[in-house]
C-alpha positions as CSV (number, residue, x, y, z in Angstrom):
1,D,-12.9,-8.5,-39.1
2,D,-11.5,-10.8,-41.2
3,Y,-7.8,-8.0,-42.0
4,L,-8.1,-8.5,-37.6
5,Q,-7.7,-11.9,-37.3
6,I,-4.2,-11.9,-39.2
7,Y,-3.1,-10.0,-36.7
8,A,-4.9,-10.4,-33.5
9,D,-3.5,-13.0,-30.7
10,K,-6.0,-15.9,-31.1
11,E,-6.1,-16.4,-27.7
12,Y,-7.1,-12.8,-26.6
13,K,-10.5,-12.7,-25.0
14,G,-10.2,-9.0,-24.0
15,R,-12.5,-6.0,-25.4
16,T,-12.0,-5.2,-29.5
17,I,-11.4,-2.0,-28.8
18,I,-12.5,0.6,-31.8
19,F,-12.0,4.0,-31.1
20,P,-9.0,3.6,-28.4
21,E,-9.4,6.6,-25.9
22,Y,-6.6,9.6,-26.9
23,G,-4.4,10.5,-24.2
24,N,-2.2,8.2,-21.6
25,V,-3.7,4.9,-21.1
26,K,-1.4,3.8,-18.2
27,G,-3.8,2.0,-15.8
28,K,-6.4,2.2,-18.4
29,L,-5.4,-0.6,-21.1
30,C,-3.8,-3.5,-20.3
31,Q,-0.7,-4.6,-23.1
32,E,-3.3,-7.3,-24.4
33,E,-5.3,-4.8,-24.8
34,I,-2.7,-2.4,-26.0
35,E,-1.6,-4.8,-28.5
36,N,-5.3,-5.7,-29.9
37,I,-5.4,-1.9,-30.7
38,K,-2.7,-2.3,-32.8
39,A,-4.2,-6.0,-34.4
40,N,-6.9,-3.9,-35.9
41,Y,-5.4,-0.6,-36.9
42,S,-2.6,-3.0,-39.2
43,G,-6.0,-4.7,-40.3
44,L,-7.1,-1.5,-41.3
45,V,-3.8,-1.0,-43.0
46,S,-4.2,-3.9,-44.7
47,L,-7.5,-3.3,-46.4
48,V,-6.3,0.3,-47.4
49,D,-3.2,-1.8,-48.9
50,K,-5.4,-4.7,-51.0
51,W,-7.6,-2.1,-52.3
52,L,-4.8,0.1,-53.7
53,G,-3.5,-3.0,-55.4
54,Y,-7.1,-3.0,-56.9
55,F,-6.8,0.9,-58.0
56,L,-3.0,0.1,-59.0
57,D,-4.7,-3.5,-61.4
58,E,-6.4,-1.2,-63.0
59,L,-4.6,1.3,-64.2
60,K,-2.3,-1.0,-65.5
61,R,-5.5,-2.5,-67.1
62,L,-6.2,0.8,-68.5
63,G,-2.8,1.0,-70.1
64,L,-1.9,4.3,-67.8
65,W,0.6,2.9,-65.5
66,E,3.3,3.4,-67.2
67,D,3.0,7.4,-67.6
68,S,1.3,7.7,-64.7
69,L,2.8,9.9,-61.9
70,I,1.6,8.3,-58.4
71,V,2.3,10.1,-54.9
72,F,1.9,7.6,-51.6
73,M,1.8,9.2,-48.4
74,S,-0.4,9.7,-45.2
75,D,-1.2,12.9,-43.6
76,H,-0.2,11.5,-40.1
77,G,0.3,8.1,-38.1
78,T,-0.9,7.4,-34.4
79,N,0.4,6.5,-31.2
80,F,0.0,2.5,-29.2
81,A,1.2,3.8,-26.0
82,D,5.1,3.3,-26.9
83,N,6.1,6.6,-26.0
84,P,7.4,7.7,-22.5
85,F,4.3,9.1,-21.2
86,G,2.0,5.8,-22.8
87,I,-0.3,8.5,-25.0
88,M,-2.3,6.5,-27.6
89,G,-3.9,8.3,-30.9
90,K,-3.1,11.6,-31.7
91,P,-4.1,14.4,-29.5
92,S,-1.7,17.3,-30.3
93,Y,0.9,17.0,-27.7
94,S,1.8,14.0,-28.6
95,M,4.2,14.4,-31.5
96,F,6.8,11.3,-31.5
97,P,7.6,8.8,-34.0
98,G,4.8,6.5,-34.8
99,L,2.9,10.4,-35.2
100,M,5.0,12.2,-37.0
101,N,7.6,9.4,-39.0
102,I,5.6,8.5,-42.6
103,P,5.9,7.2,-46.3
104,M,6.2,8.5,-48.5
105,M,6.8,6.7,-51.6
106,I,6.6,8.4,-55.5
107,K,6.5,6.7,-58.6
108,L,7.4,8.2,-61.9
109,P,6.4,7.4,-65.2
110,E,8.2,4.6,-67.0
111,G,9.5,3.3,-63.9
112,E,12.3,5.7,-63.7
113,D,15.0,5.3,-61.0
114,Q,12.5,2.7,-59.5
115,G,13.9,0.9,-55.8
116,R,15.3,3.8,-54.9
117,E,15.1,4.8,-51.0
118,F,16.5,7.7,-49.7
119,N,16.8,8.8,-45.3
120,E,15.9,12.3,-46.0
121,L,14.0,15.4,-43.8
122,V,11.2,15.9,-46.2
123,F,7.9,17.6,-45.4
124,N,4.6,16.8,-47.1
125,I,4.4,20.1,-49.1
126,D,7.7,19.1,-50.8
127,A,5.3,16.6,-52.7
128,A,3.4,19.8,-54.9
129,A,6.6,20.7,-55.6
130,T,7.8,17.3,-56.5
131,I,4.3,16.8,-58.6
132,Y,5.0,20.7,-60.4
133,D,8.8,19.9,-61.0
134,C,7.6,16.1,-62.2
135,L,5.6,17.8,-64.7
136,D,8.2,20.0,-65.5
137,L,5.6,22.9,-64.7
138,G,8.4,24.6,-62.3
139,N,7.6,26.5,-58.7
140,K,9.9,29.4,-58.9
141,D,6.6,31.7,-60.4
142,L,4.5,29.5,-58.1
143,D,4.2,30.4,-54.1
144,L,4.7,27.0,-52.7
145,D,6.3,26.4,-49.8
146,G,7.6,23.3,-50.6
147,K,10.7,22.1,-52.5
148,S,11.0,19.6,-54.9
149,I,12.8,16.3,-54.1
150,L,13.2,14.9,-57.7
151,P,16.9,16.0,-58.3
152,L,17.2,13.6,-55.2
153,I,15.7,11.6,-56.8
154,H,17.7,11.6,-60.0
155,G,20.9,11.1,-57.8
156,N,22.1,15.1,-58.5
157,K,24.6,15.7,-56.2
158,K,23.4,19.2,-56.0
159,Y,19.9,18.8,-54.3
160,K,20.4,20.2,-50.7
161,S,18.9,18.4,-47.8
162,R,17.0,19.5,-45.2
163,Q,18.8,20.3,-41.9
164,Y,15.1,20.0,-39.8
165,V,11.5,20.1,-40.3
166,T,9.5,21.5,-37.9
167,S,5.4,21.4,-37.9
168,R,3.0,22.1,-35.2
169,Y,-0.5,20.4,-34.4
170,S,-3.5,22.9,-32.4
171,N,-1.0,24.9,-30.1
172,T,1.9,22.1,-29.7
173,L,4.9,22.4,-32.0
174,W,7.6,19.8,-33.3
175,Y,11.3,20.6,-34.2
176,R,13.4,17.8,-35.9
177,D,16.9,17.9,-36.7
178,S,19.5,14.4,-38.2
179,N,20.5,15.0,-33.8
180,H,17.3,15.8,-31.6
181,W,13.7,15.6,-31.4
182,I,11.7,18.1,-29.7
183,I,7.9,18.9,-28.5
184,F,7.2,22.3,-28.1
185,D,4.5,24.5,-25.8
186,L,3.7,28.0,-27.2
187,D,5.6,29.6,-24.3
188,K,9.2,28.0,-25.7
189,K,9.0,24.9,-22.7
190,P,10.4,22.0,-24.1
191,Y,7.3,19.2,-24.0
192,A,9.5,16.5,-24.5
193,V,13.2,16.5,-25.8
194,F,15.2,12.9,-27.1
195,D,18.5,12.2,-28.2
196,I,17.5,10.4,-31.6
197,K,21.6,9.8,-32.2
198,K,21.1,7.2,-29.3
199,D,17.7,7.2,-28.7
200,P,15.7,6.7,-32.6
201,L,12.7,5.5,-31.0
202,C,12.4,8.6,-28.6
203,S,11.7,7.0,-25.2
204,N,13.9,8.2,-22.8
205,D,12.5,12.6,-22.2
206,I,16.4,14.6,-21.7
207,K,14.8,17.8,-21.8
208,G,16.0,17.7,-18.0
209,S,19.1,18.2,-19.1
210,V,19.6,18.6,-22.5
211,D,22.3,21.9,-23.3
212,R,19.8,24.6,-23.5
213,K,21.6,25.4,-26.5
214,I,19.8,22.9,-28.2
215,I,16.5,24.4,-27.4
216,E,17.5,27.5,-28.5
217,K,18.5,26.6,-32.0
218,G,14.9,24.6,-32.1
219,W,13.0,27.2,-31.2
220,K,15.0,30.0,-33.6
221,A,14.0,27.1,-36.3
222,L,10.2,27.0,-35.2
223,L,10.0,30.9,-35.7
224,H,11.9,31.3,-38.9
225,D,9.1,28.6,-40.5
226,S,6.4,30.6,-39.7
227,G,7.4,34.0,-40.5
228,G,8.8,35.1,-36.8
229,K,5.5,34.7,-34.9
230,I,4.1,31.9,-33.6
231,P,0.4,33.0,-33.0
232,D,-2.5,31.3,-30.3
233,Y,-4.7,29.6,-31.8
234,C,-7.8,29.1,-29.9
235,E,-10.3,26.6,-30.5
236,N,-13.6,27.0,-32.5
237,K,-16.1,25.4,-31.7
238,E,-17.9,25.3,-34.5
239,T,-15.3,22.5,-36.4
240,D,-13.5,19.8,-35.4
241,A,-10.2,21.4,-35.1
242,V,-7.6,24.1,-33.8
243,G,-7.4,27.9,-35.9
244,R,-9.9,27.4,-39.1
């Protein structure tokens, strides 16, 4: 509650919603309730930040800080009805920026190349390849799908940036490059398309007017990354996930 109060509107008299409903909340939640949900989420982030700070302080106390390689990242974010469909939370079809744009921060031993920032398309799986590279283990002989971004961090001009990234959540597919953000279903039908050059927050769905070549480009990339075939995952009632 202390962390919630950092961000909450002191005049708010409504419900404190800890676990908001996933899905379209238009007409179900008022804007004041949504703002309070955001405040609660921000408080949780601050709680994590505080305890991460304790952990880092302990590394320094033990004399391990300078030699440590630390990778800070997340598996996903969440939505706060801040998209054209009013989606809250992280249902599979909600692969909007709030869910997909996540941080990756890397602290190299002895503070090498500290303070540098990059705006690059990377996968979560690039973290493993980067760690192997930092440890000078290499990944040429390992079956790793990721790509080390250590050359990027070091400023190596030979580093080849990814031209796009893809993902899958349940039976929803996602493609993103420097120009477009596309959410697909398994039948190649776009659920939503955004021009992120003009609309970086993905507020205006242009699927009804987008050039078909852009859709084909995204689908081709998804097929490539999935090995040429995209299976239809069925729900397993014994788990909390699809396809496990």
